[in-house]
C-alpha positions, 0 to 999 in steps of 0.5 A: 115725403120721406121716401122722396127725400131719402130717394132723391139723396135728401136724406143724410142719417149718421154719416150714409146715404140714407135709404127708404128701407133705412131703419131709424134709432135714438141716438140716430143723427138725420141732416137734410138738404131741405127744398130751399137748400137749407140744410138741418141736423138732427139729432132722435131723441124717440119713435113715435109708436104709430101714425104721424108726429103733430109739430106741437110734439116733435121736441120730444123727438127729435133735438136740432142741432142747428140751434132751431126748432 
């Protein structure tokens, strides 16, 4: 999913088009264009050790800059 978002130009990292190989660090700003056309902006707070990010813990890793969870 992330690779598709980057390759399709739907992900912006720190003001630049994100590539699948882009390194993400705490403090980075991520802007996404969602499938319905809405924009979502997040600050990266931390990175999970490995595996996927459980939805109920995403607040530990991401902070919405749009006032939504």
